[in-house]
DOBAVO-270540 format. One record per residue: y, z, x of N, C-alpha, C, O in turn; chain; residue in one letter. Coordinates in Angstrom, 2 decimals, decimal comma. Layout:
N
<<Y Z X> <Y Z X> <Y Z X> <Y Z X> 'A' 'A'>
...
This chain:
109
<<104,90 110,83 72,54> <104,07 111,64 73,65> <105,08 112,65 74,03> <106,17 112,16 74,36> 'A' 'X'>
<<105,00 113,92 74,06> <105,88 114,81 74,69> <105,02 115,18 76,01> <103,80 115,28 76,18> 'A' 'X'>
<<106,09 115,33 76,86> <105,85 115,30 78,41> <106,00 116,70 78,86> <106,74 117,57 78,40> 'A' 'X'>
<<105,01 116,76 80,02> <105,43 118,20 80,52> <106,61 118,20 81,57> <107,24 119,20 81,90> 'A' 'X'>
<<106,82 116,91 82,04> <107,90 116,72 82,85> <107,74 115,30 83,04> <106,65 114,75 82,88> 'A' 'X'>
<<109,00 114,57 83,43> <109,43 112,98 83,74> <108,85 112,67 85,09> <108,69 113,45 86,03> 'A' 'X'>
<<108,56 111,38 85,03> <108,19 110,78 86,22> <109,17 109,62 86,40> <109,25 108,68 85,61> 'A' 'X'>
<<109,92 109,76 87,51> <110,94 108,70 87,67> <110,74 107,90 89,12> <110,31 108,50 90,10> 'A' 'X'>
<<111,03 106,74 89,14> <110,64 105,81 90,11> <112,06 105,05 90,29> <112,82 104,68 89,40> 'A' 'X'>
<<112,20 104,94 91,68> <113,55 103,86 92,17> <113,30 103,18 93,50> <112,28 103,42 94,16> 'A' 'X'>
<<114,21 102,37 93,87> <113,97 101,81 94,79> <114,63 102,17 96,25> <115,85 102,21 96,34> 'A' 'X'>
<<113,86 102,40 97,29> <114,29 103,14 98,55> <115,53 102,35 99,31> <115,48 101,16 99,64> 'A' 'X'>
<<116,51 103,13 99,49> <117,50 102,74 100,28> <118,66 102,02 99,14> <119,74 101,78 99,67> 'A' 'X'>
<<118,59 101,72 97,97> <119,29 101,40 97,34> <119,74 102,29 96,15> <120,88 102,31 95,69> 'A' 'X'>
<<118,72 102,99 95,74> <119,14 104,08 94,87> <118,65 103,46 93,50> <118,65 104,12 92,46> 'A' 'X'>
<<118,25 102,20 93,56> <118,30 101,65 92,13> <117,14 102,18 91,19> <116,01 102,26 91,67> 'A' 'X'>
<<117,34 102,49 90,09> <116,53 103,23 89,21> <115,62 102,13 88,53> <116,01 101,01 88,20> 'A' 'X'>
<<114,17 102,71 88,37> <113,24 101,51 87,81> <112,61 102,00 86,57> <111,98 101,30 85,78> 'A' 'X'>
<<112,85 103,24 86,48> <112,34 103,79 84,94> <111,88 105,34 85,08> <111,78 105,98 86,13> 'A' 'X'>
<<111,65 105,76 83,84> <111,37 107,11 83,68> <110,11 107,05 82,73> <110,36 106,38 81,73> 'A' 'X'>
<<109,07 107,45 82,75> <107,97 107,97 81,94> <107,60 109,45 81,57> <107,68 110,20 82,54> 'A' 'X'>
<<107,30 109,93 80,64> <106,99 111,06 80,69> <105,33 111,56 80,95> <104,42 110,84 80,53> 'A' 'X'>
<<105,14 112,48 81,48> <104,06 113,14 81,91> <103,21 113,70 80,94> <103,64 114,69 80,34> 'A' 'X'>
<<102,21 113,31 80,69> <101,59 113,85 79,49> <101,20 115,41 79,67> <100,88 115,80 80,80> 'A' 'X'>
<<101,20 116,23 78,69> <100,69 117,47 78,91> <99,29 117,47 79,49> <98,50 116,61 79,10> 'A' 'X'>
<<98,88 118,48 80,49> <97,51 118,42 80,63> <97,03 117,35 81,55> <95,87 117,04 81,79> 'A' 'X'>
<<98,15 116,84 82,05> <97,86 115,55 82,86> <99,01 115,56 84,22> <99,86 116,42 84,44> 'A' 'X'>
<<98,75 114,42 84,96> <99,59 114,58 86,22> <100,36 113,08 86,38> <100,20 112,20 85,54> 'A' 'X'>
<<101,08 112,94 87,41> <101,88 111,79 87,73> <101,22 110,46 88,27> <101,82 109,46 88,67> 'A' 'X'>
<<99,61 110,71 88,17> <98,95 109,55 88,69> <98,89 108,41 87,63> <99,10 107,25 87,96> 'A' 'X'>
<<98,57 108,80 86,25> <98,53 107,87 85,31> <100,05 107,37 84,79> <100,24 106,23 84,35> 'A' 'X'>
<<100,94 108,21 84,88> <102,38 108,20 84,71> <102,84 106,90 85,59> <103,45 105,93 85,14> 'A' 'X'>
<<102,48 107,04 86,72> <103,26 105,83 87,74> <102,29 104,75 87,41> <102,88 103,67 87,51> 'A' 'X'>
<<101,12 104,60 87,08> <100,54 103,28 86,26> <101,55 102,68 85,28> <102,06 101,57 85,36> 'A' 'X'>
<<101,75 103,59 84,35> <102,30 103,01 83,30> <103,79 102,62 83,67> <104,44 101,75 83,08> 'A' 'X'>
<<104,18 103,32 84,62> <105,78 102,75 84,95> <105,42 101,40 85,84> <106,10 100,44 85,47> 'A' 'X'>
<<104,66 101,15 86,74> <104,44 100,05 87,36> <103,84 98,95 86,70> <103,79 97,85 87,25> 'A' 'X'>
<<103,37 99,15 85,57> <102,86 98,00 84,77> <103,79 96,85 84,34> <103,52 95,68 84,60> 'A' 'X'>
<<104,84 97,21 83,70> <106,01 96,18 83,70> <106,35 95,64 84,62> <106,63 94,44 84,54> 'A' 'X'>
<<106,44 96,22 85,63> <107,50 95,70 87,10> <106,65 94,70 88,03> <105,55 94,88 88,55> 'A' 'X'>
<<107,43 93,70 88,07> <106,87 92,49 89,05> <107,01 92,88 90,62> <108,03 92,72 91,30> 'A' 'X'>
<<105,80 93,41 91,03> <105,70 93,86 92,64> <105,23 92,58 93,42> <105,00 92,68 94,62> 'A' 'X'>
<<105,09 91,41 92,80> <104,61 90,35 93,93> <105,50 90,10 95,00> <106,66 89,71 95,05> 'A' 'X'>
<<104,61 90,45 95,91> <105,48 90,32 97,42> <106,34 91,49 97,75> <107,19 91,43 98,64> 'A' 'X'>
<<106,15 92,42 97,12> <107,15 93,73 97,31> <106,19 94,54 98,03> <105,04 94,16 98,27> 'A' 'X'>
<<106,72 95,76 98,41> <106,14 97,03 99,11> <106,45 98,11 98,03> <107,52 98,36 97,47> 'A' 'X'>
<<105,19 98,72 97,87> <104,96 99,82 97,04> <104,71 100,95 97,72> <103,58 101,06 98,20> 'A' 'X'>
<<105,71 102,07 97,92> <105,28 103,40 98,65> <105,38 104,35 97,97> <106,35 104,56 97,25> 'A' 'X'>
<<104,28 105,19 98,11> <104,25 106,58 97,22> <103,46 107,43 98,17> <102,91 107,08 99,21> 'A' 'X'>
<<103,49 108,72 97,58> <103,06 109,90 98,29> <101,36 110,18 98,21> <100,91 109,65 97,19> 'A' 'X'>
<<100,66 110,63 98,74> <99,40 110,80 98,94> <98,69 110,87 97,58> <97,63 110,29 97,34> 'A' 'X'>
<<99,41 111,67 96,65> <98,63 111,65 95,32> <98,36 110,41 94,58> <97,48 110,39 93,73> 'A' 'X'>
<<99,13 109,26 94,90> <98,87 107,83 94,51> <97,81 106,98 95,27> <97,38 105,89 94,89> 'A' 'X'>
<<97,53 107,50 96,15> <96,61 107,06 96,98> <95,01 106,93 96,51> <94,03 107,43 97,06> 'A' 'X'>
<<95,07 106,24 95,50> <93,81 105,98 94,34> <93,67 104,75 94,35> <94,52 103,87 94,54> 'A' 'X'>
<<92,14 104,64 94,06> <91,80 103,20 94,08> <92,22 102,32 92,86> <92,42 101,11 92,90> 'A' 'X'>
<<92,30 103,15 91,72> <93,19 102,28 90,78> <94,43 101,97 90,90> <94,72 100,86 90,47> 'A' 'X'>
<<95,58 102,83 91,52> <96,54 102,28 92,01> <96,51 101,27 93,01> <97,40 100,42 92,98> 'A' 'X'>
<<95,71 101,23 93,83> <95,83 99,79 95,03> <95,33 98,94 94,15> <96,00 97,91 94,13> 'A' 'X'>
<<94,23 98,92 93,24> <93,82 98,03 92,40> <94,88 97,27 91,79> <94,88 96,04 91,83> 'A' 'X'>
<<95,90 98,02 91,17> <97,05 97,56 90,29> <98,09 96,94 91,14> <98,70 95,92 90,80> 'A' 'X'>
<<98,28 97,52 92,19> <99,43 96,87 92,91> <98,90 95,68 93,74> <99,62 94,68 93,71> 'A' 'X'>
<<97,87 95,61 94,42> <97,35 94,57 95,44> <96,64 93,46 94,62> <97,10 92,32 94,71> 'A' 'X'>
<<95,76 93,64 93,98> <94,89 92,57 93,35> <95,31 92,18 91,90> <94,94 91,11 91,41> 'A' 'X'>
<<96,16 93,13 91,18> <96,39 92,33 89,94> <98,03 92,14 89,84> <98,56 91,38 89,03> 'A' 'X'>
<<98,87 93,08 90,95> <100,41 92,69 90,94> <100,74 91,91 92,24> <101,88 91,71 92,66> 'A' 'X'>
<<99,68 91,53 92,77> <100,10 90,75 94,12> <101,33 91,45 95,26> <102,20 90,77 95,80> 'A' 'X'>
<<101,15 92,98 95,46> <102,10 93,39 96,10> <101,34 94,07 97,07> <100,12 94,19 97,01> 'A' 'X'>
<<102,24 94,60 98,17> <101,61 95,32 99,22> <101,77 96,75 98,87> <102,52 97,13 97,97> 'A' 'X'>
<<100,91 97,66 99,73> <100,94 99,01 99,24> <101,14 100,01 100,43> <100,32 99,81 101,32> 'A' 'X'>
<<101,82 100,82 100,63> <101,97 101,77 101,98> <101,37 102,97 101,30> <101,83 103,58 100,34> 'A' 'X'>
<<100,05 103,26 102,08> <99,27 104,40 101,75> <99,69 105,66 102,68> <99,92 105,54 103,88> 'A' 'X'>
<<99,76 106,92 101,96> <99,96 108,01 102,35> <98,33 108,70 102,37> <97,72 108,90 101,32> 'A' 'X'>
<<97,78 108,99 103,64> <96,63 109,61 103,69> <96,55 110,74 104,32> <97,04 110,93 105,43> 'A' 'X'>
<<95,86 111,64 103,62> <95,89 113,12 103,96> <94,31 113,36 104,31> <93,41 112,63 103,89> 'A' 'X'>
<<94,14 114,37 105,03> <92,74 114,70 105,68> <91,94 115,02 104,44> <90,76 114,67 104,58> 'A' 'X'>
<<92,17 115,53 103,39> <91,41 115,72 102,10> <90,67 114,38 101,72> <89,67 114,44 100,99> 'A' 'X'>
<<91,10 113,24 102,17> <90,61 112,28 101,79> <89,78 111,66 102,93> <90,06 110,62 103,52> 'A' 'X'>
<<88,60 112,53 103,17> <87,95 112,34 104,76> <87,32 110,95 104,97> <87,40 110,45 106,09> 'A' 'X'>
<<86,66 110,23 103,91> <86,09 108,96 104,01> <87,16 107,82 104,41> <87,04 106,96 105,28> 'A' 'X'>
<<88,13 108,05 103,63> <89,45 106,93 103,92> <89,93 107,18 105,38> <90,27 106,23 106,07> 'A' 'X'>
<<89,97 108,59 105,89> <90,67 108,90 107,05> <89,72 108,30 108,33> <90,14 107,68 109,31> 'A' 'X'>
<<88,23 108,70 108,00> <87,24 108,01 109,02> <87,28 106,48 109,03> <87,07 105,92 110,11> 'A' 'X'>
<<87,53 105,78 107,96> <87,54 104,24 107,90> <88,89 104,00 108,50> <88,82 103,10 109,35> 'A' 'X'>
<<90,05 104,48 108,36> <91,33 104,09 109,15> <91,19 104,44 110,39> <91,57 103,59 111,20> 'A' 'X'>
<<90,74 105,52 110,85> <90,73 105,91 112,47> <89,86 104,81 113,18> <90,13 104,43 114,31> 'A' 'X'>
<<88,85 104,36 112,50> <87,95 103,10 113,15> <88,49 101,91 113,02> <87,97 100,96 113,61> 'A' 'X'>
<<89,56 101,77 112,28> <90,13 100,40 112,21> <91,64 100,35 112,75> <92,21 99,27 112,83> 'A' 'X'>
<<92,24 101,46 113,11> <93,64 101,45 113,46> <93,78 102,03 114,81> <93,04 102,93 115,20> 'A' 'X'>
<<94,65 101,57 115,48> <95,00 102,07 116,72> <96,11 102,90 116,68> <97,15 102,62 116,09> 'A' 'X'>
<<95,85 104,13 117,42> <97,02 105,28 117,28> <98,20 104,87 118,56> <97,90 104,66 119,74> 'A' 'X'>
<<99,39 104,84 118,04> <100,65 104,65 118,83> <101,73 105,90 118,64> <101,93 106,58 117,64> 'A' 'X'>
<<102,16 105,96 119,57> <103,47 106,89 119,26> <104,37 106,23 118,26> <104,47 105,03 118,04> 'A' 'X'>
<<105,12 107,41 117,58> <105,90 106,67 116,44> <106,96 107,74 116,15> <106,67 108,89 115,84> 'A' 'X'>
<<108,34 107,24 116,30> <109,20 108,14 115,83> <109,74 107,78 114,71> <110,23 106,65 114,77> 'A' 'X'>
<<109,85 108,41 113,52> <110,47 108,18 112,06> <111,96 107,88 112,36> <112,62 107,22 111,55> 'A' 'X'>
<<112,46 108,34 113,43> <114,01 108,33 113,58> <114,35 107,58 114,69> <113,51 107,72 115,58> 'A' 'X'>
<<115,25 106,82 114,98> <115,77 105,79 115,87> <116,34 107,00 117,03> <116,27 106,83 118,25> 'A' 'X'>
<<116,79 108,01 116,49> <117,71 108,90 117,17> <116,51 109,85 118,30> <116,83 110,40 119,36> 'A' 'X'>
<<115,42 109,82 117,80> <114,50 110,37 118,70> <113,81 109,63 119,49> <113,28 110,25 120,41> 'A' 'X'>
<<113,59 108,25 119,44> <112,96 107,31 119,88> <113,87 107,06 121,59> <115,06 107,22 121,85> 'A' 'X'>
<<112,97 106,74 122,27> <113,73 106,42 123,54> <114,05 104,79 123,49> <113,23 103,91 123,24> 'A' 'X'>
<<115,40 104,65 123,77> <116,07 103,13 123,49> <115,34 102,35 124,40> <115,04 101,26 123,90> 'A' 'X'>
<<114,87 102,53 125,83> <114,36 101,49 126,57> <113,08 100,99 125,80> <112,85 99,78 125,75> 'A' 'X'>
<<112,30 101,86 125,23> <110,94 101,61 124,52> <111,30 100,52 123,54> <110,60 99,53 123,29> 'A' 'X'>
<<112,67 100,87 122,92> <112,78 99,84 121,50> <113,42 98,45 122,18> <113,00 97,41 121,67> 'A' 'X'>
<<114,21 98,34 123,08> <114,78 97,29 123,77> <114,05 96,41 124,58> <114,33 95,22 124,72> 'A' 'X'>
<<113,13 97,00 125,12> <112,25 96,64 126,28> <113,11 96,69 127,80> <112,66 96,27 128,87> 'A' 'X'>
<<114,07 97,13 127,66> <115,04 97,29 129,00> <114,46 98,37 129,80> <114,98 98,70 130,87> 'A' 'X'>
């Protein structure tokens, strides 16, 4: 299979390389990611991917077949999912960096 480009995956924080697969011509990274995930043991592990991979088949593979957890990235173009989550989740302020967070809120002081 000659790919238009390669899809690579690694472990966040460690830089450990998990593998590379070719993305088929006239395809995209969605099926390539599933091929890459297939041999990996994700039991009890968290899989994080961008919004492109917020797909039913990916969630099925990770959660139900693999026994892992999945951190979803949800964008506004997935309106039904956005609406469902809005009704189930409580919005709270979040700082992606501890540098921007108020230390008193983090420590309870």
